[in-house]
C-alpha positions as CSV (number, residue, x, y, z in Angstrom):
1,M,31.9,-80.1,1.3
2,Q,28.7,-81.0,-0.1
3,P,27.6,-84.6,-0.7
4,A,27.8,-84.4,-4.5
5,A,31.2,-82.7,-4.8
6,A,32.4,-85.8,-2.1
7,D,30.9,-88.3,-4.3
8,W,32.4,-87.1,-7.7
9,I,35.8,-87.0,-6.2
10,V,35.6,-90.6,-5.0
11,N,34.9,-91.1,-9.0
12,V,37.8,-89.3,-9.6
13,L,40.1,-91.2,-7.3
14,Q,38.9,-94.9,-8.5
15,I,39.1,-94.0,-11.9
16,L,42.9,-93.1,-11.5
17,L,43.2,-95.6,-9.3
18,V,42.7,-98.1,-11.9
19,V,44.4,-95.9,-14.4
20,H,47.7,-95.7,-12.4
21,L,47.3,-99.7,-11.8
22,M,47.2,-100.3,-15.5
23,I,50.7,-97.9,-15.9
24,S,52.1,-99.9,-13.2
25,I,51.5,-102.8,-14.8
26,A,52.6,-101.8,-18.3
27,L,55.6,-100.3,-16.8
28,V,57.0,-103.5,-15.1
29,A,55.9,-105.6,-18.0
30,V,58.0,-103.1,-20.3
31,V,61.0,-103.0,-18.1
32,L,61.3,-106.9,-17.5
33,L,60.9,-106.6,-21.8
34,Q,64.6,-105.3,-22.2
35,R,67.3,-106.8,-22.7
36,N,70.2,-107.6,-20.2
37,E,72.9,-105.5,-20.1
38,G,74.6,-106.3,-17.2
39,G,72.5,-106.5,-14.2
40,G,69.1,-106.1,-15.3
41,L,66.1,-108.9,-15.4
42,G,65.9,-108.4,-18.9
43,I,63.9,-111.5,-19.8
44,G,63.4,-110.6,-23.5
45,G,65.9,-110.8,-26.1
46,P,66.5,-109.5,-29.8
47,S,63.6,-111.9,-30.7
48,L,60.7,-109.6,-29.4
49,G,58.6,-109.9,-32.8
50,N,58.2,-107.8,-35.7
51,L,60.6,-104.8,-34.6
52,S,62.9,-104.0,-37.4
53,S,66.4,-104.7,-35.8
54,V,67.8,-105.0,-31.9
55,R,68.7,-101.3,-32.1
56,G,65.1,-100.6,-32.8
57,T,63.8,-102.8,-30.1
58,G,66.2,-101.1,-27.7
59,N,64.8,-97.6,-28.7
60,F,61.3,-98.4,-28.6
61,L,61.8,-100.0,-25.3
62,T,63.6,-97.4,-24.1
63,R,61.3,-94.7,-24.9
64,L,57.8,-96.7,-23.9
65,T,59.8,-97.0,-20.5
66,A,60.3,-93.4,-20.3
67,I,56.6,-92.5,-21.3
68,L,55.2,-94.8,-18.7
69,A,57.7,-93.6,-15.9
70,A,56.4,-90.6,-16.6
71,L,52.7,-91.1,-16.5
72,F,53.1,-92.9,-13.5
73,M,54.7,-89.8,-11.5
74,L,52.1,-87.4,-13.1
75,G,49.4,-90.1,-12.0
76,T,50.9,-90.4,-8.3
77,L,50.7,-86.5,-8.3
78,A,47.4,-87.0,-9.3
79,L,46.0,-89.4,-6.8
80,A,48.0,-87.6,-4.1
81,I,46.2,-84.2,-4.9
82,V,42.7,-85.7,-5.2
83,A,43.1,-87.9,-2.0
84,R,44.1,-84.9,-0.2
85,E,40.9,-83.4,-1.5
86,T,38.9,-86.5,0.1
87,T,40.5,-86.7,3.2
88,R,39.9,-82.5,4.7
89,P,38.8,-82.6,8.4
90,A,35.2,-82.3,9.0
91,E,34.1,-79.4,11.9
92,D,32.9,-82.3,14.1
93,S,35.5,-84.3,14.1
94,L,37.0,-85.6,17.4
95,I,40.4,-84.7,16.9
96,L,39.5,-81.3,16.5
97,Q,37.0,-80.9,19.6
98,A,38.6,-79.4,22.9
99,P,39.6,-82.1,25.2
100,A,37.2,-83.1,28.3
101,P,38.2,-81.8,31.5
102,V,40.0,-83.7,34.1
103,E,38.9,-84.3,37.2
104,A,40.8,-85.2,40.5
105,P,39.5,-88.2,42.1
106,A,37.8,-87.6,45.3
107,Q,39.9,-88.1,48.7
108,D,37.9,-89.7,51.5
109,S,39.5,-89.0,54.9
110,A,38.0,-92.6,56.4
111,P,38.4,-95.9,55.0
112,A,35.3,-97.2,53.4
113,V,35.7,-100.8,55.2
114,P,37.2,-100.8,58.8
115,L,40.3,-102.0,59.5
116,N,40.8,-104.7,62.1
């Protein structure tokens, strides 16, 4: 891979990470705003602002959650694909090189220090 191409991929990866982080935060916020219908964390309620009704609010938040979840999954897939391009092994990698030959230790017949 050429250096200019590597820089371009790193820039794309950084942009995707920022967008993915914003989608993640929005997804958490939308899930927390949903109405508690038995076991959820719903901190919102029927008074969520200028939306027309409780049913309209629920439909809006449900659709928004589905859209954000789909964007989150697509972003995760895109990050995996771009990250794979940046982590290809180099030709001079230590892992790809042949291991160094192992030499047997030398056997001395006489001890270095006389035994008395």
